[in-house]
N, C-alpha and C positions, 0 to 999 in steps of 0.2 A: 802400255804395250808399245813396242817399236812400230815404225811404219811398215805396213804390209798390205798389199792390195786385197780388198775384199772380193771373194769369189762366189759366195752363195748366201742367200737370205732365207730364214725360216721364221714364221710366226705361227707356232703350233696352235694357239687359241682360235685362229680363223682358217687354219689349213692352208696357209699361203707359203709357197716355196718357189724360189727362182734363182737361177744363176744371176750374176750381176755384170752388166756392161758398164764401161766407163763413160761418163758424160762430162762434157765441157760447157762452154758458153756458146750461145747463138750469136749471130751478127748484131742483134739489137741489145746484147749484154745480158739477156735473161738466160737462166739455166736451161740447157737442152733436156729433153725427155726421151725415153726410149721410143722406138717407132710405134705409132698407134696401130700399125698393121700387125704388131706382135704384142697385144695387150697383156699377156701373161709374163712379159719380161720386165724386170726391175733394173734400175741403174743407179750407180753411185757417182756423186759429184766429185770428180777426181781432183779439183782444185782446192779441196778442203782436206781436213784430217782424215786418215783412214780410221775405220772403226776400232776403238781401243786406244787411240792416241788422245791426248788432251785436246779438247775442242769439240765442236759439233760436226760429226760425220753425217752426211745427208744422203738419203736414199729416196729416189722418186719412182713412182709407178702409176699406171693408169687405173682408173676405176672401171673403165670399159673401153672398148674400141673394136672396130671391125665387126660390130654386131655380136660381140662376145664379152663375158665378164672379164675384167682386168685382174691383175695380180693383187691390187688393193681394193677390190670390189667391196670387201667387208671391213676395211680399215677403220671405219667409224664405229664398229662393234668391239674394237679392242678396248680392254678395261685396264684401269690402273692396277699395277702389280703383276700383270702378265709379262711373259718373256718374249724377247726378240733375239734370235741367234744369228750372228754373222760369221760364217766360216771365212778364214783368211788364207792367202797363198802360203804363209809360213806354217800352215798346218794347225794353227791355234784357232779357237773359236772365241769371239768376243760375245759375252752374254749380257744383255741389257734388260732392265726392268722398267716397264712403262710407268712414268711419273704423271703424265697428263695427256689428254686427247682434246684437241680444240678444232672447231670449225669456224672459219673466218671468211668474210667476203674477199674475193680476189683483190679488189681495189683497196683493201685494208690489210694486205699481207704483212705479217710482223717480221720484216727482214732482219732486224737486229736480234730478235728472240730466236730466229731460226739459224742465222749464219754468224751471229756475233760471237766473239771469244767467250770461252768458259774456262773455269779453273780445273775442270775434271773431264774425263772422257764421257761424251754424251752422243746420242743418236737422234736424228730427226727422220721421220718417214712422212712423205708428202704425196697427196693425191688430190684429185678434184672431188667436189661434193656439192651438196645442196641441189637446187633445181637446175634444170637444163635450159639454157637460153637458145631456143631454136634459131633465132635470127643470127646470132653470133656463133652458133654451133659449138658452144662450150658451156661448161658448168659455171655457176656464179660464185661458188665458194671453193676453198681449199680445206681439206682435212689434214691436220698435222698431229703426229704423235711425237711426244717428247719422252726420251728414255735415258736412263743412267746406267753406266757400266757397273755390274756388280760382281762379275767374274770374268777374268780374261787370262 
């Protein structure tokens, strides 16, 4: 599919739907996340491929925030074979099928597997997971969904 800004995410199996805001990099070089004050808002990493282009398009969202469930609260419940739909500004929808769901410690984040080049259109969904570290006020793990384009 040609480049086109993603505008909406839907994961029917967990009832997650959100518009998509564009995200860049923070001053420390890490990927920005949507505002924690809006935990139901998902965001697309704009420095990568758009969903449907060759390469890994990346969408990030919170598991919770502001004492509310986040857009990706149930992301760890997504199963292999389930669908993720990304509506695009060109009016087309990129449909992805989940290939794998992984939970990894944040200090072992698989940067190459998430952001590295691929030979086909793929999607990554990322949120926090695992136990909450109260001292650092953050979760210890990341939940990552890997999905492949099957209709676009």
